[in-house]
C-alpha atoms as a printed R data frame, in Angstrom:
   type eleno elety resid chain resno      x      y      z
1  ATOM     1    CA   MET     A     1 64.815 46.967 22.250
2  ATOM     2    CA   ALA     A     2 67.766 45.227 22.617
3  ATOM     3    CA   GLU     A     3 69.286 43.380 18.939
4  ATOM     4    CA   ILE     A     4 67.821 40.285 17.565
5  ATOM     5    CA   GLN     A     5 70.379 37.647 16.537
6  ATOM     6    CA   ARG     A     6 69.393 34.747 17.351
7  ATOM     7    CA   PRO     A     7 66.173 32.751 17.613
8  ATOM     8    CA   LEU     A     8 66.369 32.182 21.697
9  ATOM     9    CA   ASP     A     9 67.037 36.933 21.539
10 ATOM    10    CA   ALA     A    10 64.008 36.883 19.873
11 ATOM    11    CA   LEU     A    11 61.998 34.440 22.837
12 ATOM    12    CA   ASN     A    12 64.811 36.662 25.587
13 ATOM    13    CA   ALA     A    13 62.941 39.941 24.366
14 ATOM    14    CA   SER     A    14 59.332 38.135 24.592
15 ATOM    15    CA   LYS     A    15 59.671 37.152 28.342
16 ATOM    16    CA   GLU     A    16 57.536 38.713 30.891
17 ATOM    17    CA   LYS     A    17 54.777 39.960 27.912
18 ATOM    18    CA   ARG     A    18 51.525 38.440 26.228
19 ATOM    19    CA   VAL     A    19 52.854 36.065 23.594
20 ATOM    20    CA   LEU     A    20 50.291 33.416 21.583
21 ATOM    21    CA   LEU     A    21 51.411 29.948 20.039
22 ATOM    22    CA   GLU     A    22 50.022 27.417 18.006
23 ATOM    23    CA   LEU     A    23 50.906 23.387 18.483
24 ATOM    24    CA   LYS     A    24 51.253 20.952 15.848
25 ATOM    25    CA   ASN     A    25 47.408 19.899 16.424
26 ATOM    26    CA   GLY     A    26 46.576 23.450 15.857
27 ATOM    27    CA   THR     A    27 45.480 23.858 19.336
28 ATOM    28    CA   LYS     A    28 46.343 27.960 20.270
29 ATOM    29    CA   PHE     A    29 47.657 29.247 24.023
30 ATOM    30    CA   GLY     A    30 47.825 33.136 24.409
31 ATOM    31    CA   GLY     A    31 49.777 33.603 28.228
32 ATOM    32    CA   VAL     A    32 52.477 35.851 29.020
33 ATOM    33    CA   LEU     A    33 56.537 34.333 28.492
34 ATOM    34    CA   LYS     A    34 57.773 33.014 31.652
35 ATOM    35    CA   ALA     A    35 60.785 31.371 31.049
36 ATOM    36    CA   PHE     A    36 61.794 28.859 27.984
37 ATOM    37    CA   ASP     A    37 64.541 26.796 27.490
38 ATOM    38    CA   ILE     A    38 67.083 25.687 24.217
39 ATOM    39    CA   HIS     A    39 64.479 23.066 23.872
40 ATOM    40    CA   ILE     A    40 61.476 25.629 22.837
41 ATOM    41    CA   ASN     A    41 60.288 24.284 26.696
42 ATOM    42    CA   ILE     A    42 57.769 26.910 27.120
43 ATOM    43    CA   VAL     A    43 56.276 28.157 30.173
44 ATOM    44    CA   LEU     A    44 52.832 30.451 30.237
45 ATOM    45    CA   ALA     A    45 51.760 32.262 33.648
46 ATOM    46    CA   GLU     A    46 47.801 33.742 32.857
47 ATOM    47    CA   ALA     A    47 47.474 31.072 30.286
48 ATOM    48    CA   GLU     A    48 44.407 30.693 27.782
49 ATOM    49    CA   GLN     A    49 42.842 27.902 25.623
50 ATOM    50    CA   LEU     A    50 41.697 29.396 22.175
51 ATOM    51    CA   VAL     A    51 39.204 28.866 19.126
52 ATOM    52    CA   ASN     A    52 38.517 30.067 16.994
53 ATOM    53    CA   GLY     A    53 40.266 33.591 18.547
54 ATOM    54    CA   GLU     A    54 38.295 33.244 21.548
55 ATOM    55    CA   VAL     A    55 39.073 31.512 25.298
56 ATOM    56    CA   LYS     A    56 37.718 28.360 26.081
57 ATOM    57    CA   ARG     A    57 39.059 27.559 29.038
58 ATOM    58    CA   LYS     A    58 41.590 29.783 31.455
59 ATOM    59    CA   LEU     A    59 44.626 27.434 32.690
60 ATOM    60    CA   GLY     A    60 46.311 29.365 34.917
61 ATOM    61    CA   THR     A    61 50.387 28.399 34.115
62 ATOM    62    CA   VAL     A    62 51.359 26.191 32.106
63 ATOM    63    CA   PHE     A    63 54.258 23.781 30.885
64 ATOM    64    CA   ILE     A    64 54.405 23.876 27.082
65 ATOM    65    CA   ARG     A    65 56.529 21.098 25.384
66 ATOM    66    CA   GLY     A    66 59.116 22.812 22.564
67 ATOM    67    CA   ASP     A    67 58.489 19.935 20.307
68 ATOM    68    CA   THR     A    68 54.607 20.230 19.737
69 ATOM    69    CA   ILE     A    69 55.096 24.162 18.796
70 ATOM    70    CA   THR     A    70 54.862 25.304 15.804
71 ATOM    71    CA   LEU     A    71 54.577 29.126 16.601
72 ATOM    72    CA   ILE     A    72 55.221 31.653 19.162
73 ATOM    73    CA   THR     A    73 54.237 35.596 17.522
74 ATOM    74    CA   SER     A    74 53.698 38.530 20.518
75 ATOM    75    CA   GLY     A    75 50.249 39.776 21.381
76 ATOM    76    CA   GLU     A    76 47.674 38.187 22.059
77 ATOM    77    CA   LYS     A    77 44.427 35.768 20.435
């Protein structure tokens, strides 16, 4: 695994892997990280909205604005 020296390095290491996002309003999404930019705008494939750790609905591919994200973690649920 490459050494992580900057925040975007951590995101780069997570590309094509499952991640969990939490938004400012408390909504959680899981999915495969496909792309991101310097504003942390994120594209997830196979995205699912999660409520209490359970899948509420499947969304497919989604774009999430970086300024709405409070947490990004590897793994799912």
